[in-house]
C-alpha positions as CSV (number, residue, x, y, z in Angstrom):
1,M,8.0,-37.5,27.8
2,A,8.3,-33.7,27.1
3,T,7.9,-32.9,30.9
4,H,10.7,-35.3,31.8
5,W,12.9,-33.9,29.1
6,V,12.4,-30.3,30.3
7,N,13.1,-31.3,34.0
8,G,16.2,-33.2,32.9
9,V,17.6,-30.1,31.2
10,K,16.7,-27.8,34.1
11,K,18.6,-30.0,36.5
12,R,21.7,-29.6,34.4
13,L,21.6,-25.8,34.4
14,K,24.1,-23.7,36.3
15,K,22.6,-21.2,38.7
16,P,23.2,-17.6,37.2
17,H,25.5,-15.3,39.1
18,D,23.1,-12.4,38.9
19,S,20.0,-12.9,41.1
20,R,17.9,-10.7,38.7
21,V,18.4,-13.3,35.8
22,H,15.5,-15.7,35.5
23,Q,16.0,-19.1,33.6
24,D,13.4,-21.3,31.8
25,V,13.3,-24.3,29.6
26,V,10.6,-24.6,26.9
27,I,9.8,-27.0,24.0
28,I,10.0,-25.5,20.5
29,R,7.4,-26.7,18.1
30,G,8.1,-25.5,14.7
31,D,10.7,-23.0,13.4
32,A,13.1,-21.8,16.1
33,K,13.4,-18.3,14.7
34,E,9.6,-17.9,14.6
35,F,9.5,-19.0,18.3
36,M,12.1,-16.5,19.4
37,E,10.6,-13.6,17.4
38,G,7.1,-14.4,18.9
39,Y,8.5,-14.7,22.4
40,I,10.3,-11.3,22.0
41,K,7.2,-9.6,20.6
42,E,5.2,-10.9,23.5
43,V,7.6,-9.6,26.1
44,Q,7.9,-6.2,24.4
45,E,4.1,-5.7,24.3
46,K,3.8,-6.8,28.0
47,E,6.8,-5.0,29.4
48,H,6.6,-1.9,27.0
49,C,10.2,-2.2,26.1
50,Y,12.1,-3.0,23.0
51,F,15.0,-5.3,22.1
52,R,17.6,-4.9,19.3
53,P,18.0,-7.6,16.6
54,P,19.8,-10.6,17.8
55,V,23.6,-11.2,17.8
56,C,24.9,-14.9,17.6
57,P,28.3,-15.0,19.4
58,R,28.4,-18.8,19.4
59,Q,26.5,-21.5,17.6
60,D,22.7,-21.7,18.4
61,Y,22.9,-18.9,21.0
62,Y,20.9,-15.7,20.3
63,Y,21.3,-12.6,22.5
64,Y,18.7,-9.9,22.4
65,G,19.9,-6.8,24.2
66,C,17.8,-3.9,25.2
67,D,17.3,-1.2,22.5
68,R,19.1,1.3,24.9
69,G,22.0,-1.2,25.6
70,N,24.5,0.7,23.6
71,H,27.1,2.7,25.6
72,A,26.2,6.3,26.2
73,A,28.6,8.8,24.7
74,G,28.9,12.6,24.4
75,K,27.2,15.1,26.7
76,S,24.0,13.1,27.4
77,N,25.5,11.0,30.2
78,G,22.9,8.4,29.4
79,E,20.0,10.8,30.1
80,A,17.0,9.0,28.5
81,T,15.4,12.5,27.5
82,Q,18.5,13.2,25.4
83,T,19.7,9.9,24.1
84,R,18.4,6.4,23.1
85,A,21.7,4.8,24.5
86,N,22.3,4.5,28.2
87,S,24.0,1.2,28.7
88,C,20.9,-0.7,29.8
89,K,21.8,-4.3,30.8
90,A,18.4,-5.8,30.2
91,Y,18.4,-8.7,27.8
92,I,16.8,-12.0,26.7
93,S,18.9,-15.0,25.4
94,F,18.0,-18.3,23.8
95,K,20.2,-21.4,23.7
96,V,18.6,-23.7,21.1
97,I,19.2,-27.4,22.0
98,T,18.2,-30.7,20.4
99,D,18.4,-33.9,22.5
100,A,16.6,-37.3,22.3
101,G,14.7,-36.1,19.2
102,I,13.2,-33.1,21.1
103,S,14.0,-29.5,20.3
104,G,13.8,-26.7,22.8
105,A,15.5,-23.6,24.2
106,I,17.1,-22.5,27.4
107,I,15.9,-18.9,28.0
108,Q,17.6,-16.5,30.3
109,K,16.1,-13.0,30.8
110,M,17.0,-10.0,32.8
111,L,14.2,-7.5,32.4
112,Q,15.2,-5.0,35.1
113,H,15.8,-2.0,32.9
114,T,18.0,1.0,34.2
115,G,17.8,4.7,33.5
116,H,14.8,4.7,31.3
117,D,11.0,4.2,31.2
118,E,9.5,3.5,27.7
119,A,6.1,4.7,28.9
120,N,7.5,8.2,29.5
121,S,6.7,10.3,26.4
122,K,9.5,12.8,27.3
123,E,12.1,10.2,26.8
124,K,13.7,9.6,23.4
125,N,11.9,6.3,22.6
126,R,12.9,4.0,19.8
127,I,11.9,5.1,16.4
128,H,9.2,2.7,15.0
129,P,11.1,-0.1,12.9
130,D,9.0,0.5,9.8
131,L,9.7,4.2,9.8
132,H,13.4,3.5,10.6
133,S,13.6,1.3,7.5
134,L,11.9,3.9,5.3
135,I,14.3,6.7,6.6
136,E,17.3,4.6,5.7
137,I,16.0,4.2,2.2
138,W,15.3,7.9,1.9
139,L,18.9,8.7,3.1
140,Q,20.3,6.3,0.5
141,Q,18.2,8.0,-2.1
142,G,19.9,11.4,-1.0
143,C,16.8,13.0,0.4
144,S,17.6,16.1,2.6
145,T,16.7,16.4,6.3
146,S,13.8,18.5,5.6
147,E,12.4,16.2,2.9
148,I,12.7,13.2,5.3
149,L,10.9,15.1,8.0
150,I,8.1,15.7,5.7
151,K,7.9,12.2,4.4
152,S,8.0,10.9,8.1
153,Y,5.2,13.3,9.1
154,D,3.1,12.1,6.1
155,W,3.8,8.5,7.1
156,A,2.8,9.0,10.7
157,Q,-0.4,10.8,9.7
158,Q,-1.5,8.2,7.1
159,N,-0.9,5.4,9.8
160,G,-3.1,7.1,12.3
161,H,-0.5,8.5,14.8
162,V,-1.4,12.0,15.9
163,D,0.6,12.6,19.1
164,K,3.5,14.8,18.2
165,K,5.0,14.0,21.6
166,D,5.5,10.5,20.7
167,S,9.1,10.3,19.5
168,R,8.6,6.8,17.8
169,F,6.7,8.6,15.0
170,Y,7.6,12.2,15.1
171,L,11.2,12.9,14.7
172,T,13.3,16.1,15.2
173,P,15.9,17.3,12.7
174,N,18.5,16.2,15.1
175,D,17.2,12.5,15.0
176,I,17.5,12.6,11.3
177,R,21.1,13.9,11.4
178,L,22.1,11.3,14.0
179,L,20.7,8.4,11.7
180,K,22.5,9.9,8.8
181,K,25.7,10.0,10.8
182,N,25.3,6.4,12.0
183,L,24.4,5.0,8.6
184,R,27.2,2.8,7.7
185,G,27.8,0.4,4.7
186,V,26.7,-3.1,5.3
187,G,26.7,-5.0,8.6
188,D,25.4,-7.9,10.4
189,S,22.1,-6.3,11.0
190,D,21.3,-6.4,7.2
191,S,21.0,-10.3,7.3
192,V,18.8,-10.1,10.4
193,S,16.6,-7.4,8.8
194,V,16.4,-9.5,5.6
195,D,15.4,-12.7,7.7
196,H,12.7,-10.5,9.4
197,L,11.3,-9.0,6.2
198,V,11.1,-12.3,4.3
199,S,9.2,-14.0,7.2
200,M,7.1,-11.2,8.2
201,E,6.2,-7.9,6.2
202,L,7.3,-9.2,2.7
203,R,6.5,-12.9,3.0
204,D,3.8,-12.6,0.3
205,N,6.5,-11.2,-2.1
206,I,9.0,-14.0,-1.7
207,C,9.0,-17.3,-3.9
208,F,12.2,-18.6,-2.3
209,Y,14.7,-17.6,0.3
210,Q,18.0,-19.3,1.3
211,P,20.0,-17.4,3.8
212,L,23.8,-17.2,3.6
213,H,25.4,-19.8,5.9
214,N,28.9,-21.4,5.7
215,E,29.2,-22.8,2.2
216,Q,25.5,-22.2,1.5
217,P,25.1,-19.2,-0.9
218,F,22.5,-16.5,-0.4
219,I,19.5,-16.8,-2.8
220,L,16.4,-14.8,-3.0
221,V,13.6,-15.0,-5.6
222,V,11.3,-12.0,-5.4
223,Q,7.9,-11.7,-7.0
224,T,5.2,-9.3,-5.8
225,P,1.4,-10.2,-6.1
226,F,1.3,-7.5,-8.8
227,Q,4.0,-9.3,-10.8
228,K,2.4,-12.7,-10.2
229,Q,-0.8,-11.3,-11.7
230,L,1.2,-9.9,-14.6
231,L,2.7,-13.3,-15.3
232,E,-0.7,-15.0,-15.2
233,E,-1.9,-12.7,-17.9
234,N,1.2,-13.4,-20.0
235,P,2.2,-17.1,-19.2
236,H,4.3,-17.7,-22.2
237,P,6.2,-14.3,-22.8
238,M,9.3,-13.4,-24.5
239,V,11.7,-12.8,-21.4
240,F,14.2,-10.2,-21.1
241,M,16.8,-11.3,-18.6
242,D,19.8,-9.4,-17.4
243,A,22.0,-9.0,-14.2
244,S,23.7,-6.0,-12.6
245,Y,26.4,-6.1,-10.1
246,K,27.2,-2.5,-9.3
247,G,25.2,0.1,-7.5
248,I,22.2,-2.0,-6.8
249,T,23.2,-4.9,-4.5
250,A,25.5,-4.8,-1.6
251,Y,28.5,-7.1,-1.2
252,G,28.8,-7.5,-4.9
253,Y,25.7,-9.8,-5.2
254,A,24.3,-10.4,-8.5
255,F,20.9,-8.9,-9.1
256,Y,18.9,-10.3,-11.9
257,A,15.7,-8.8,-13.3
258,L,13.3,-10.7,-15.6
259,L,11.0,-8.5,-17.8
260,L,8.2,-9.1,-20.3
261,I,6.2,-6.8,-22.6
262,N,2.7,-6.2,-21.2
263,K,-0.5,-5.5,-23.0
264,T,0.3,-1.7,-23.1
265,G,3.6,-2.5,-24.9
266,R,5.8,-1.6,-21.9
267,G,8.8,-3.5,-20.6
268,V,7.7,-4.5,-16.9
269,P,9.8,-6.7,-14.5
270,F,7.9,-9.8,-13.4
271,A,10.6,-11.3,-11.0
272,Y,14.0,-10.6,-9.4
273,F,16.8,-12.9,-8.3
274,I,19.6,-11.9,-5.8
275,L,22.5,-14.3,-5.6
276,S,25.7,-14.3,-3.6
277,K,27.2,-17.0,-5.9
278,E,26.5,-17.1,-9.5
279,T,26.6,-20.6,-11.0
280,T,24.5,-22.7,-13.4
281,A,23.1,-24.5,-10.3
282,T,22.1,-21.4,-8.4
283,V,20.5,-19.7,-11.5
284,S,18.7,-23.0,-12.3
285,L,17.4,-23.2,-8.8
286,C,15.9,-19.7,-9.0
287,L,14.2,-20.5,-12.3
288,Q,12.9,-23.7,-10.9
289,K,11.5,-21.9,-7.8
290,L,9.9,-19.2,-10.0
291,Q,8.2,-21.8,-12.2
292,L,7.0,-23.7,-9.2
293,S,5.4,-20.6,-7.9
294,N,3.9,-19.9,-11.4
295,P,2.9,-23.4,-12.8
296,S,1.6,-21.9,-16.1
297,F,4.8,-20.0,-16.8
298,Y,6.9,-21.3,-19.7
299,P,8.8,-18.7,-21.7
300,R,8.5,-18.7,-25.5
301,S,12.1,-17.1,-25.8
302,V,14.6,-15.5,-23.6
303,M,16.8,-12.5,-24.6
304,M,20.1,-12.5,-22.7
305,D,23.8,-11.8,-22.8
306,R,26.2,-14.5,-23.5
307,D,26.7,-15.8,-20.1
308,L,27.1,-19.5,-20.3
309,R,26.0,-20.1,-16.7
310,V,22.7,-18.4,-17.4
311,L,22.4,-20.1,-20.9
312,N,22.9,-23.6,-19.4
313,A,20.5,-22.8,-16.6
314,I,17.8,-21.8,-19.0
315,K,18.3,-24.8,-21.2
316,S,18.0,-27.1,-18.2
317,V,14.8,-25.7,-16.8
318,F,13.1,-24.7,-20.0
319,P,14.6,-26.9,-22.7
320,N,12.1,-25.8,-25.4
321,A,12.4,-22.0,-25.0
322,K,14.3,-20.3,-27.7
323,L,17.5,-18.4,-26.6
324,L,18.5,-15.1,-28.1
325,L,21.6,-13.1,-27.6
326,C,21.4,-9.3,-27.4
327,W,22.9,-8.1,-30.8
328,F,24.3,-4.9,-29.2
329,H,26.2,-7.1,-26.6
330,V,27.5,-9.3,-29.3
331,L,29.0,-6.3,-31.2
332,Q,30.3,-4.8,-28.0
333,A,32.0,-8.0,-26.9
334,V,33.7,-8.4,-30.3
335,N,34.7,-4.8,-30.3
336,R,36.1,-4.9,-26.8
337,W,38.2,-8.0,-27.7
338,L,39.6,-6.3,-30.9
339,V,41.0,-3.3,-28.9
340,K,42.7,-5.5,-26.3
341,T,46.1,-7.1,-26.6
342,D,44.5,-10.6,-27.3
343,G,42.7,-9.0,-30.3
344,G,45.8,-7.3,-31.7
345,H,45.0,-3.7,-30.8
346,L,43.3,-3.2,-34.1
347,T,42.8,0.3,-35.6
348,P,39.3,1.8,-36.0
349,E,39.5,1.0,-39.8
350,Q,40.4,-2.6,-39.1
351,R,37.6,-3.0,-36.5
352,N,35.1,-1.4,-38.9
353,V,35.8,-4.2,-41.5
354,V,35.2,-6.9,-38.8
355,I,32.0,-5.3,-37.5
356,H,30.6,-4.8,-41.0
357,A,31.4,-8.6,-41.6
358,M,29.5,-9.5,-38.5
359,A,26.5,-7.3,-39.6
360,S,26.5,-9.2,-43.0
361,M,26.4,-12.5,-41.2
362,K,23.7,-11.3,-38.9
363,A,21.3,-10.7,-41.8
364,C,21.4,-14.3,-43.0
365,L,17.8,-15.9,-43.0
366,T,19.0,-19.5,-43.4
367,E,21.8,-21.6,-41.8
368,E,23.1,-22.4,-45.3
369,E,23.3,-18.8,-46.2
370,F,25.1,-18.1,-43.0
371,L,27.7,-20.8,-43.7
372,N,28.4,-19.3,-47.2
373,V,28.5,-15.7,-46.1
374,S,30.6,-16.2,-43.1
375,A,33.2,-18.3,-45.1
376,K,33.3,-15.5,-47.7
377,K,33.6,-12.7,-44.9
378,C,36.3,-14.7,-43.0
379,S,38.4,-15.0,-46.1
380,E,38.0,-11.2,-46.7
381,I,39.1,-10.5,-43.2
382,D,42.1,-12.8,-43.2
383,T,43.3,-11.2,-46.5
384,F,42.7,-7.6,-45.1
385,L,44.4,-8.3,-41.8
386,D,47.0,-10.7,-43.3
387,S,46.3,-13.0,-40.4
388,P,43.6,-15.8,-39.4
389,H,43.8,-14.6,-35.7
390,V,40.5,-12.7,-35.7
391,T,38.5,-15.2,-37.6
392,T,39.8,-18.0,-35.3
393,Y,38.3,-16.0,-32.4
394,L,35.0,-15.5,-34.2
395,K,34.6,-19.1,-35.2
396,T,35.5,-20.3,-31.7
397,N,33.4,-17.9,-29.6
398,W,30.6,-16.8,-31.8
399,F,30.0,-19.0,-34.9
400,T,29.1,-22.0,-32.5
401,Y,26.4,-19.8,-31.1
402,A,25.2,-18.4,-34.4
403,E,21.6,-19.6,-34.0
404,L,21.4,-17.3,-31.0
405,W,22.3,-14.0,-32.8
406,V,21.9,-14.5,-36.5
407,N,18.5,-13.9,-38.1
408,F,18.0,-17.6,-39.1
409,G,17.7,-18.3,-35.5
410,R,14.9,-15.7,-35.1
411,T,12.3,-16.9,-37.6
412,F,9.5,-16.7,-35.0
413,Y,7.7,-13.9,-33.1
414,H,10.1,-12.2,-30.8
415,C,8.5,-8.8,-30.4
416,S,10.7,-7.4,-33.1
417,S,13.4,-7.2,-30.4
418,E,17.0,-7.5,-31.3
419,T,18.6,-6.3,-28.1
420,N,18.1,-6.5,-24.3
421,N,17.2,-2.8,-24.1
422,K,14.0,-3.5,-22.0
423,A,16.2,-4.8,-19.2
424,E,18.9,-2.1,-19.6
425,R,16.2,0.6,-19.5
426,F,14.8,-0.9,-16.1
427,F,18.3,-0.9,-14.6
428,L,18.8,2.7,-15.6
429,T,15.4,3.7,-14.0
430,L,16.2,1.9,-10.8
431,K,19.7,3.3,-10.5
432,Y,19.0,6.9,-11.5
433,Q,15.3,7.5,-10.8
434,F,14.8,5.6,-7.6
435,L,18.4,5.4,-6.2
436,R,19.3,8.9,-7.6
437,G,22.7,7.6,-8.9
438,Q,23.7,6.7,-5.3
439,A,24.8,3.0,-4.6
440,N,22.5,0.9,-2.6
441,R,24.3,-0.6,0.3
442,R,21.9,-3.0,1.9
443,V,19.8,-6.0,0.7
444,D,16.8,-5.2,3.0
445,Q,16.5,-1.6,1.6
446,L,16.6,-3.0,-1.9
447,L,13.7,-5.4,-1.0
448,L,11.6,-2.6,0.4
449,L,12.2,-0.5,-2.7
450,L,11.4,-3.3,-5.1
451,C,8.3,-4.4,-3.3
452,G,7.2,-0.7,-2.6
453,D,7.9,2.3,-4.8
454,V,9.2,0.3,-7.8
455,E,5.9,-1.8,-8.0
456,K,3.7,1.4,-7.4
457,Y,5.5,3.1,-10.3
458,Y,4.8,0.4,-12.8
459,S,1.3,-0.2,-11.6
460,Y,0.5,3.4,-11.8
461,M,2.1,3.7,-15.4
462,D,-0.2,0.8,-16.5
463,G,-3.1,2.4,-15.0
464,L,-2.4,5.6,-17.0
465,S,-2.1,3.6,-20.2
466,E,-5.3,1.7,-19.7
467,A,-7.0,5.1,-18.9
468,G,-5.9,6.4,-22.3
469,R,-3.7,9.0,-20.6
470,L,-0.4,7.6,-21.8
471,T,0.5,6.0,-25.1
472,L,3.6,4.3,-26.3
473,S,5.0,5.1,-29.8
474,S,4.4,2.1,-31.9
475,S,6.9,0.7,-34.4
476,A,6.7,1.3,-38.2
477,A,5.6,-2.3,-38.6
478,H,2.7,-1.9,-36.2
479,Q,1.7,1.3,-37.9
480,A,1.8,-0.4,-41.3
481,A,-0.3,-3.3,-40.0
482,A,-2.8,-0.9,-38.5
483,L,-3.2,0.7,-41.9
484,L,-3.7,-2.6,-43.5
485,F,-6.7,-3.4,-41.2
486,K,-8.1,0.1,-41.7
487,N,-8.0,-0.5,-45.4
488,G,-10.0,-3.8,-45.0
489,V,-7.4,-6.5,-45.3
490,G,-9.2,-8.8,-42.8
491,K,-12.7,-8.0,-43.8
492,D,-13.4,-11.0,-46.1
493,L,-11.2,-13.6,-44.5
494,D,-12.5,-17.2,-44.0
495,I,-11.0,-18.5,-40.7
496,E,-11.3,-22.1,-40.0
497,A,-9.6,-24.0,-37.1
498,G,-7.6,-20.8,-36.3
499,Q,-6.1,-20.7,-39.9
500,C,-6.8,-18.6,-42.9
501,F,-5.3,-17.4,-46.2
502,V,-4.3,-13.6,-46.3
503,P,-3.7,-12.0,-49.9
504,S,-0.5,-10.4,-50.5
505,Q,-0.4,-6.5,-50.8
506,S,2.2,-6.7,-53.6
507,T,1.7,-9.9,-55.6
508,N,-1.2,-12.2,-56.5
509,T,-0.3,-14.9,-53.9
510,A,-2.0,-15.7,-50.7
511,Y,-0.1,-16.6,-47.4
512,K,-1.3,-19.2,-45.0
513,V,-1.6,-17.8,-41.6
514,N,-2.0,-19.9,-38.3
515,L,-3.5,-17.6,-35.6
516,L,-3.0,-20.2,-32.9
517,H,0.7,-20.7,-33.4
518,F,1.6,-17.2,-34.7
519,T,3.0,-18.4,-38.0
520,C,2.9,-17.1,-41.5
521,E,4.4,-18.3,-44.9
522,C,5.5,-14.8,-46.0
523,T,9.1,-13.5,-46.1
524,N,8.5,-10.9,-43.5
525,F,7.5,-13.6,-40.9
526,R,10.6,-15.6,-41.7
527,M,12.6,-12.4,-40.7
528,G,10.8,-12.4,-37.2
529,N,8.2,-9.8,-38.0
530,I,4.5,-10.5,-37.2
């Protein structure tokens, strides 16, 4: 059947105008992109030539031009020892077709290269793709030409390339300057590069990938083996989840980071989401794919900003997880509204009254207490401002979510965290330590950075902590608890089925403690302290 199908397609082919072009029809078994990449790789190794990433001028048609196919410009006149561009017409194209339930491809190739010989070491051969990607990252990070030359040299040596005549691995300062000059913002090659990274070099770091296509949004869920191991060690963490839109992702994509507090007490990212379209459905899909890749993962609680899309997504995927709103962002949102036209352009004195009222409500340990305090404070605000405008806003936008930011909704172990500072600190580190304050312009470069230097950094910091070389400052509560143990508070405890009674340090009472469920009957625990 397959042979008849191939012969039938061949009969319908038009004869190419150029006698140097050879045609073939093959059956595709499996993914079409994997087939094309394998075919190109085989030709490159056999012919000692290179082809650029494909362009798709029409549906299901992929054109791979020679790496030197660009038009030669300047003084080089296409001389291969002076430039990598000399208008070479060699190419391979694929027309993917499906007919009678069989998938195949019409292949056209013209492999007669002009003006260059890749085997000639004197010619300016193509920079190795891995090195090229690294150089683009270094350029984005603001490294100088000299720094990049040294980094390139180290990379070549580490990978066993010693021939300095080989221009694929050993660059000149001019090569670096040319790359810097040609480095544009975002382009079609980015999506091709992302496809390649996801399916090849970084495939072990990807939980889910959905390329951008027509109405289909771009979705990428990233988790490195190091992060997967981290989540296995902490399957039910308190999650700090936040998104950034500027400086990290190209095209205005949303970049989410999910962090947990590891055994050394440091906030460490355990997954990333990159989304071209932010909806409850897309965020839910990311969480589902992350959970599918980590079957034991179920967060105890999630600290976040008040984004209803994210809030609803978390509720749908993890209905039993407690949701917490970052207290700093609550105050920030309220203050921003108060200074705007809708909020009445309140003076600093008027805003202080509202913020102090919010702080009083925040301290309530029961819902009943919150209802009483909020009613009293709203009355005071209305009297002070001579208008119910502000309290109407608070009741509509914040009182309905009181459990997420008031203390009565935090009477469980939540790492003594009131804000999303763990996530904020990560974004600052990424933007100003790794990207050096410069905007990242490509998704492929971001992927290489996250799966490379960022992972190495957190792994190394953990290694220092475990070796006792680096210690984190503990909170006053942890210091007090350590002192209690030092004074013998747990010496004579009778623990049965994970429960015990611990005597109070200030009264004659004893509090029931459940070590399995992290609960205690004392007032401190009801305030969220363990």
